[in-house]
C-alpha positions in Angstrom: 23.2 14.7 -3.6 26.7 13.4 -4.0 27.5 16.2 -6.5 26.1 18.8 -4.1 28.2 17.4 -1.2 31.3 17.5 -3.3 30.7 21.1 -4.3 30.0 22.0 -0.6 33.1 20.3 0.5 35.3 22.2 -1.9 33.6 25.5 -0.9 34.0 24.7 2.8 37.6 23.9 2.4 38.0 27.3 0.9 36.5 28.9 4.0 32.8 29.2 3.0 30.8 28.9 6.3 27.5 28.5 4.5 28.9 25.5 2.7 30.0 24.0 6.0 26.5 24.6 7.4 25.1 22.8 4.4 27.4 19.8 5.1 26.3 19.8 8.7 22.5 19.9 7.9 22.9 17.2 5.3 24.9 14.7 7.4 24.0 15.4 11.0 20.6 13.6 11.1 21.9 10.2 9.9 25.2 10.6 11.8 23.3 11.3 15.0 21.1 8.2 14.6 24.2 6.1 13.9 26.0 7.4 16.9 22.9 6.8 19.0 23.2 3.2 18.0 26.7 3.1 19.3 26.7 5.2 22.4 23.0 5.7 23.3 22.2 8.9 25.2 25.8 10.2 24.7 25.3 10.6 20.9 25.0 14.4 21.0 28.3 14.8 22.8 30.1 12.4 20.5 28.6 14.1 17.5 29.9 17.4 18.7 33.4 15.9 19.1 33.0 14.5 15.6 32.2 17.8 14.0 35.0 19.5 15.8 37.4 17.0 14.3 35.8 17.3 10.8 36.2 21.1 10.9 39.8 20.8 12.0 40.7 18.1 9.5 38.6 19.3 6.5 41.5 21.1 4.8 43.4 17.8 4.7 40.5 15.9 3.1 41.8 14.9 -0.4 38.8 13.4 -2.0 36.8 10.2 -2.0 33.4 9.5 -0.3 33.0 12.4 2.1 30.1 10.8 3.9 32.2 7.7 4.6 35.0 9.9 5.8 32.7 11.6 8.3 31.3 8.3 9.5 34.8 6.9 10.0 35.6 9.9 12.3 32.3 9.5 14.1 32.9 5.8 14.7 36.4 6.4 16.0 35.1 9.0 18.4 32.4 6.6 19.5 34.8 3.8 20.1 37.1 6.1 22.1 34.1 7.1 24.1 33.1 3.6 24.8 36.6 2.6 25.9 36.5 5.5 28.3 33.3 4.4 29.8 34.2 0.7 29.7 30.8 -0.4 28.4 29.4 -2.0 25.3 27.3 -0.2 22.7 23.5 -0.4 22.7 21.4 -0.3 19.6 18.2 1.8 20.2 17.9 3.2 16.7 14.9 3.5 14.4 15.6 1.9 11.1 14.3 3.9 8.1 14.2 3.1 4.4 15.4 -0.5 4.4 15.1 -0.6 0.6 18.2 -0.9 -1.6 20.0 -3.2 0.8 21.5 -6.5 -0.2 18.9 -9.2 -0.1 15.5 -10.0 -1.5 13.8 -6.9 -2.8 10.4 -8.0 -1.5 11.9 -8.6 2.0 13.6 -5.1 2.0 10.4 -3.4 0.7 8.2 -5.2 3.3 10.6 -4.3 6.1 10.8 -0.6 5.0 7.0 -0.3 4.9 6.1 -2.4 7.9 8.6 -1.6 10.6 7.9 1.5 12.7 10.1 3.5 15.0 8.9 1.9 18.2 9.2 -1.6 16.8 12.7 -0.9 15.5 13.9 0.2 18.9 13.2 -3.3 20.1 14.1 -5.3 17.0 17.5 -3.7 16.2 18.7 -4.2 19.7 18.4 -7.9 19.2 20.5 -8.1 16.1 24.1 -9.3 16.4 26.4 -6.2 16.5 28.0 -6.8 13.0 24.6 -7.2 11.3 23.1 -4.2 13.2 26.0 -1.9 12.2 25.9 -3.0 8.6 22.2 -2.3 8.4 22.7 1.1 10.1 25.5 2.2 7.9 23.6 1.3 4.7 20.0 2.2 5.7 20.5 5.1 8.1 23.7 6.7 6.9 23.2 5.8 3.3 26.6 4.3 2.5 27.1 1.7 -0.2 28.8 -1.6 0.6 32.2 -0.5 -0.4 32.1 2.7 1.7 30.6 0.9 4.6 33.3 -1.7 4.3 36.0 0.9 4.5 34.4 2.4 7.7 34.2 -1.0 9.3 37.5 -2.4 8.0 35.7 -5.2 6.3 35.3 -6.4 2.8 32.3 -5.1 0.9 31.0 -8.7 0.4 31.1 -9.2 4.2 29.1 -6.0 4.7 26.5 -7.1 2.1 26.2 -10.5 3.8 25.8 -8.9 7.2 23.1 -6.5 6.0 21.3 -9.3 4.2 21.3 -11.5 7.3 20.1 -8.6 9.4 17.2 -7.9 7.1 16.2 -11.6 7.2 16.3 -11.6 11.0 14.2 -8.4 11.0 11.7 -9.9 8.6 11.4 -13.1 10.7 10.9 -11.1 13.9 8.2 -9.0 12.3 6.5 -12.2 11.1 6.4 -13.4 14.7 5.1 -10.1 16.0 2.3 -9.9 13.4 0.1 -13.0 13.7 -2.5 -13.6 11.1 -6.0 -12.4 12.1 -8.8 -14.9 12.8 -10.2 -16.4 9.6 -13.7 -15.8 8.5 -14.3 -19.5 8.4 -13.8 -19.6 12.2 -16.4 -17.0 12.6 -18.8 -18.8 10.4 -18.4 -22.0 12.5 -20.2 -20.4 15.4 -23.8 -21.7 15.5 -26.5 -19.0 15.3 -28.5 -18.3 18.4 -32.3 -19.1 18.3 -34.6 -16.1 18.1 -36.3 -16.9 21.4 -32.9 -16.5 23.1 -32.7 -20.2 24.3 -30.2 -22.6 23.1 -31.4 -25.7 21.4 -30.5 -29.0 23.1 -27.8 -31.0 21.4 -29.3 -34.0 19.5 -29.0 -37.3 21.3 -26.6 -39.8 19.6 -28.5 -42.6 17.9 -28.2 -46.0 19.5 -25.9 -48.3 17.7 -27.6 -51.3 16.0 -27.2 -54.7 17.5 
């Protein structure tokens, strides 16, 4: 995918409209989910501002991770939007494909298989902002730790740590929301009902000797 993006970027810089449409179709879904995490219902408007700037600044793009470059623009537009509205970001975003994040492989695989869209809407909103954004950039947008660190202005190790902690919190929350089903032993402990439909009286305790 990276090779295709690089080729499309070069063609779009040369004025190929089809190449620019390919870039839009490839990046817009993840970009929109990320922006929804930052600005909620205003994500479409901020995404439009983002793509306007991308089209304007594309000739000056000189290389590097194009996906990270677009996310940086999107994040800057989102922060400007939030400053204008004087409100904090919300995090109502489905988390998809939590594999390949820093942390225990089993935990990531379990989270990716277990967490659903509706559950994620509630769970991601409870994560600390740094952890939530690290998980979003890596899982939703698909950036590696180095690229995500450049977007956030943080060290790659800090991004990995935040993503790892976010995953652990998500796994713990899923455990609390998924209690174990009643055991078969508990069902077996129920005494059988007599065939005549009447319960047998409980046996009287034997008198103690002496």
